[in-house]
C-alpha positions in Angstrom: 35.5 6.8 26.0 35.0 6.4 22.2 33.6 9.1 19.9 30.0 7.8 20.0 30.1 7.8 23.9 31.5 11.3 23.9 28.6 12.6 21.6 26.0 10.8 23.8 27.5 12.3 27.0 27.7 15.8 25.3 24.0 15.6 24.2 22.9 14.4 27.6 24.5 17.3 29.3 22.9 19.7 26.8 19.5 18.0 27.4 19.8 18.2 31.2 20.8 21.9 31.0 17.9 22.6 28.6 15.4 20.9 30.8 16.5 22.9 33.9 16.4 26.1 31.9 12.9 25.3 30.6 11.6 25.1 34.2 12.9 28.6 34.8 11.6 30.0 31.6 8.1 28.7 32.2 7.7 31.1 35.0 9.9 33.9 33.7 8.3 37.3 33.5 7.4 38.9 30.2 9.6 41.8 31.1 12.6 39.5 31.6 12.1 37.8 28.3 11.6 41.0 26.4 14.7 42.5 28.0 16.7 39.5 26.9 15.4 39.8 23.3 16.2 43.5 23.1 19.7 42.9 24.5 20.3 40.1 22.0 19.4 42.5 19.2 21.8 45.1 20.6 24.6 42.6 20.9 24.1 41.4 17.3 24.6 45.0 16.1 27.6 45.5 18.4 29.2 42.3 17.2 28.4 42.7 13.5 32.1 42.7 12.4 32.8 39.5 14.4 29.7 37.8 12.9 30.7 38.8 9.4 34.2 37.5 10.0 32.8 34.1 11.1 30.4 34.1 8.1 33.3 34.7 5.8 34.9 31.5 7.0 31.7 29.6 6.2 31.3 31.3 2.8 34.9 30.4 1.9 34.4 26.8 3.0 31.1 26.7 1.1 32.6 27.9 -2.1 35.4 25.4 -1.8 32.8 22.7 -1.2 31.0 23.7 -4.4 27.7 24.9 -2.9 25.3 26.4 -5.5 24.7 30.1 -5.8 21.3 29.7 -4.2 22.9 27.8 -1.2 25.6 30.4 -0.8 22.9 33.1 -0.8 21.1 31.3 2.0 24.4 31.2 3.9 25.5 34.7 3.3 25.3 37.4 6.0 25.7 41.1 5.4 25.5 44.0 7.8 22.0 44.7 6.4 20.9 41.1 7.0 22.3 41.1 10.5 20.4 44.2 11.2 17.3 42.5 9.9 17.9 39.6 12.3 18.2 42.1 15.1 15.0 43.8 14.1 13.3 40.4 14.0 14.2 39.8 17.7 12.9 43.3 18.6 9.7 42.5 16.8 9.3 39.3 18.8 9.8 41.4 22.0 6.8 43.5 20.9 4.5 40.5 20.5 2.0 39.6 23.2 3.3 37.0 25.6 1.2 33.8 25.0 2.2 32.1 28.2 -0.5 32.3 30.8 -3.1 33.5 28.3 -6.6 32.2 29.3 -8.1 31.0 26.1 -11.5 30.1 27.6 -13.1 29.9 31.0 -16.4 28.5 32.1 -18.3 27.3 35.2 -19.8 23.9 35.8 -23.2 23.4 37.6 -21.3 21.8 40.5 -19.4 25.1 41.0 -16.1 24.0 39.5 -14.4 26.8 37.6 -12.5 25.6 34.6 -10.0 27.5 32.4 -7.8 26.6 29.4 -4.4 28.3 29.7 -1.5 28.5 27.4 1.8 27.0 28.6 5.2 26.4 27.0 6.0 23.1 25.3 9.2 22.7 27.3 12.4 22.0 25.3 12.4 22.4 21.5 15.1 20.9 19.3 15.6 22.7 16.0 17.7 20.9 13.2 18.4 23.1 10.3 20.8 23.5 7.4 22.6 26.5 6.0 20.6 29.6 7.0 22.4 31.1 10.0 19.5 33.6 10.7 17.4 30.6 11.8 19.7 30.5 14.9 18.4 33.8 16.1 14.9 33.4 14.9 14.4 30.0 16.6 16.2 31.1 19.7 14.1 34.2 20.1 10.8 32.6 19.4 11.5 29.8 21.8 12.5 32.2 24.5 9.4 34.4 24.1 7.2 31.4 24.3 8.9 30.2 27.5 10.7 27.3 25.9 14.4 26.2 26.0 16.0 25.6 22.7 18.6 23.1 21.5 19.8 24.3 18.1 21.7 22.0 15.6 22.7 24.1 12.6 24.2 22.8 9.5 28.0 22.3 9.2 28.0 25.0 6.4 26.9 27.7 8.9 28.8 26.4 12.0 31.0 29.5 12.5 28.2 32.0 11.8 25.7 30.3 14.1 28.3 30.1 16.9 28.9 33.8 16.6 25.2 34.5 16.7 24.6 32.3 19.7 27.3 34.3 21.6 25.1 37.4 21.2 22.0 35.5 22.3 23.9 34.4 25.4 24.8 38.0 26.2 21.1 38.9 26.0 20.1 36.1 28.4 22.8 37.1 30.8 21.8 40.7 30.8 18.2 39.7 31.7 19.2 37.3 34.4 18.0 34.3 32.5 19.9 31.0 32.2 22.3 31.0 29.3 21.5 27.3 28.8 18.0 28.5 27.6 19.5 28.6 24.1 22.2 26.1 23.3 23.9 25.4 20.0 25.2 21.8 19.6 29.0 22.5 19.5 29.9 19.8 16.9 29.3 19.1 13.3 29.3 15.4 13.9 26.1 13.9 12.3 25.9 11.5 15.3 24.7 14.5 17.4 21.5 14.6 15.2 21.0 10.9 15.8 21.2 11.5 19.6 18.8 14.4 19.4 16.2 12.2 17.7 16.1 9.8 20.7 16.2 12.3 23.5 12.6 11.8 24.7 13.6 12.4 28.3 14.7 15.9 27.5 13.2 17.2 24.2 9.5 17.7 23.8 9.3 18.5 20.1 11.8 18.7 17.2 11.5 21.1 14.2 13.5 20.0 11.2 14.2 22.6 8.5 16.0 21.6 5.4 16.0 19.6 2.2 14.5 16.2 1.4 17.3 14.1 2.8 17.3 15.9 6.2 13.5 15.7 6.6 13.4 12.1 5.5 16.1 11.1 8.0 14.4 13.0 10.9 11.0 11.5 10.0 12.4 8.0 9.8 14.5 8.1 12.9 12.9 10.5 15.4 11.3 9.2 18.6 10.5 12.8 19.5 7.3 14.4 18.1 7.9 16.6 15.0 6.7 19.9 13.5 7.5 19.0 9.9 8.8 21.7 7.7 8.7 19.9 4.3 10.1 21.2 1.1 8.5 24.2 -0.6 7.1 22.9 -3.9 5.2 26.2 -4.3 2.9 27.0 -7.2 1.5 30.2 -8.7 -1.5 29.8 -10.9 -2.4 32.5 -13.4 -6.1 32.3 -14.1 -7.9 33.4 -17.3 -9.4 36.3 -15.4 -6.0 37.6 -14.1 -4.9 41.1 -14.7 -1.9 40.7 -17.1 0.4 43.3 -15.4 -0.4 41.9 -11.9 0.2 38.4 -13.1 3.7 39.3 -14.5 4.7 41.3 -11.4 3.5 38.6 -8.9 5.1 35.7 -10.8 8.5 37.4 -11.3 8.6 38.4 -7.6 7.4 34.9 -6.4 10.2 33.2 -8.3 13.1 35.7 -8.3 13.0 38.0 -5.2 15.0 35.3 -3.4 15.2 32.0 -5.1 16.7 30.1 -2.1 13.8 30.4 0.3 11.1 27.8 0.9 8.4 30.3 -0.2 9.8 30.8 -3.7 7.5 29.6 -6.5 8.9 26.6 -8.3 6.1 26.0 -10.8 4.0 28.4 -12.8 0.6 27.1 -13.8 -1.3 29.1 -16.4 -4.8 28.8 -17.6 -5.0 27.7 -21.2 -7.4 30.7 -21.8 -4.7 33.1 -20.5 -1.6 31.5 -21.9 -1.7 32.8 -25.5 -2.1 36.5 -24.3 -0.1 36.5 -21.1 2.6 33.8 -21.1 5.1 35.5 -23.4 5.2 38.7 -21.3 5.5 36.7 -18.1 8.3 34.6 -19.5 10.1 37.7 -20.8 10.0 39.2 -17.3 11.4 36.0 -15.8 14.2 35.7 -18.4 15.1 39.4 -18.0 15.4 38.7 -14.2 17.9 35.9 -15.0 15.6 32.9 -14.7 15.7 29.7 -16.8 12.2 28.7 -17.9 11.3 25.0 -18.6 7.9 24.0 -19.7 5.5 21.6 -21.3 4.8 21.3 -25.1 1.8 23.7 -24.9 3.9 26.5 -23.3 6.8 25.9 -25.7 4.4 26.2 -28.6 3.6 29.7 -27.4 7.1 30.8 -26.5 10.2 29.2 -28.1 12.5 30.6 -25.3 11.0 27.9 -23.0 13.1 24.7 -22.8 11.7 21.3 -22.4 10.6 20.3 -18.9 11.1 16.6 -17.8 8.7 14.7 -15.5 11.2 15.4 -12.6 10.7 19.2 -13.0 7.2 19.1 -11.7 8.5 17.7 -8.4 11.7 19.7 -8.0 12.3 22.3 -5.4 15.0 24.2 -7.3 15.9 26.9 -4.8 17.5 28.5 -7.8 16.8 30.7 -10.8 14.8 28.0 -12.6 11.0 27.7 -13.0 8.8 25.1 -14.5 5.7 26.1 -16.6 2.6 24.1 -17.2 -0.5 25.1 -19.2 -3.7 23.8 -17.4 -7.4 23.7 -18.1 -8.6 26.4 -15.8 -8.7 26.4 -12.0 -9.8 22.8 -11.8 -6.7 21.8 -13.7 -4.5 23.9 -11.4 -6.0 22.4 -8.3 -5.6 18.8 -9.6 -1.9 19.5 -10.5 -1.2 21.0 -7.1 -2.8 18.0 -5.4 -0.6 15.7 -7.3 2.7 17.6 -7.2 2.5 20.0 -4.3 4.0 19.7 -0.8 1.2 21.3 1.1 3.4 24.4 1.7 2.3 27.5 -0.2 0.3 28.1 -3.3 -1.2 31.2 -5.0 -3.8 32.2 -7.5 -3.8 35.4 -9.6 -7.3 36.3 -10.7 -10.0 39.0 -10.8 -12.7 36.2 -10.6 -13.9 36.1 -7.0 -15.6 32.7 -7.6 -12.4 31.2 -8.9 -10.4 32.6 -6.0 -12.8 31.0 -3.5 -12.7 27.7 -5.3 -8.9 27.8 -5.1 -8.9 28.7 -1.4 -11.4 26.0 -0.4 -9.9 23.2 -2.5 -6.1 23.7 -2.3 -5.2 22.0 1.0 -1.9 23.8 1.7 -0.7 25.4 4.9 -0.7 28.9 3.1 -3.0 29.9 0.2 -2.6 33.3 -1.3 -4.9 35.3 -3.7 -3.2 38.0 -5.9 0.0 38.0 -3.8 3.5 36.6 -4.1 4.3 33.3 -2.5 7.4 35.1 -1.0 5.0 36.4 1.7 5.1 32.8 3.2 7.0 34.1 6.2 6.0 34.5 9.8 7.5 38.0 9.9 5.3 39.1 7.0 2.3 37.6 8.9 3.0 39.9 11.8 4.4 37.1 13.9 7.8 38.7 14.4 9.6 35.6 12.9 9.0 31.9 12.5 10.7 28.7 13.5 9.5 27.1 10.3 6.4 26.5 8.1 4.6 23.5 9.4 3.1 21.4 6.6 1.6 18.9 9.0 -1.9 19.1 10.4 -1.5 18.4 14.1 -1.1 21.1 16.7 0.4 23.8 14.4 0.1 24.5 10.7 1.6 27.2 8.6 4.1 29.7 10.1 5.2 28.5 13.6 5.5 31.5 15.8 5.3 32.1 19.6 1.7 31.1 20.0 2.2 27.8 18.1 5.1 27.0 20.4 2.7 26.7 23.3 0.2 24.1 24.4 -2.7 24.1 26.7 -3.2 23.3 30.4 -6.6 23.0 32.0 -6.9 24.6 35.4 -9.8 23.5 37.6 -10.7 25.5 40.8 -13.1 24.2 43.3 -14.4 24.7 46.8 -14.1 21.2 48.1 -16.1 19.3 45.5 -15.9 15.5 45.4 -17.2 13.4 42.6 -20.3 11.3 43.4 -20.1 7.5 43.2 
């Protein structure tokens, strides 16, 4: 049997096991799922040293491979971050169980009783790159929503993800749930991704999380429906009616709190009315935090510390300590710029003008729109959803943070007393 046949056979086994596990999870009790999640969290804490040792292997390989500082930060696990992942699982356990929720019920004149009920999607495939915490977040969310998960992490985080999955398996075992409910593809061979994208008999939806090349490949090749998590070309617009201190604090946090996440602001748009008074202070805060600032001619004329931005800068997800600055003619100019250069992910306005804020909310067609808050809040955990499997930038089924509720669909249940439909 050649390598391709081996991969195909491996993925088929994984798919069959996942489908069988999904059938069990669909009827699993809330208590069993919550017990598993809490036991997973406890296992992560017990196994912190093992997980850190596995992560050290990935970090060393990443450094030798020449990964950027931002990519290494996405890959890095610390005891504090592992505890944060554990807390995320515990938060998921505290969420209401969406499975079986009756969204609406009504009676028909013929006596039929109809209800719309939430049910799991089935088997969810998650293809992601270097962030090992996604392994636990995705596994936990799929479990709580009654779905089996097939996880294909990036080669950079292979050892870390494998160590995390061992903790997830311990939690499933402790709760009496099938360990195949959460499976990590045990190979870094890219052919495994190709197989996943054709597994329509086993996988109900695929969630791709990563850079442009990954998303493009999945979009081009997948025969399985997708929740697209496109790149985060996020903007923060500082309006002429913004409070200067608030504007500086929000922009610096939106860019620099963590530069390697999809909710990091990549472009600062500033009202031409605000730029002369506010831009220098904002740029100073960014530079002091270690950020390189690139901008257009108008911004450079105000602050000589700004280097020249190229046309490519307006369409670049840096995931690094770099920001592009554009002076725009008010809220209309900001909206027009975002429509042209945004990725429908997350965009924010800073303003004390309620009318400008409403205009921005209503006309910026992104999955998440914020007013007077950092784009770094683009996170399911911050929305009270426990965690997220990704930020969906599409418009079908789920949009924005994809949490437990978004990982379910609807079933119509019709109860009768012997009704037959007339000819």
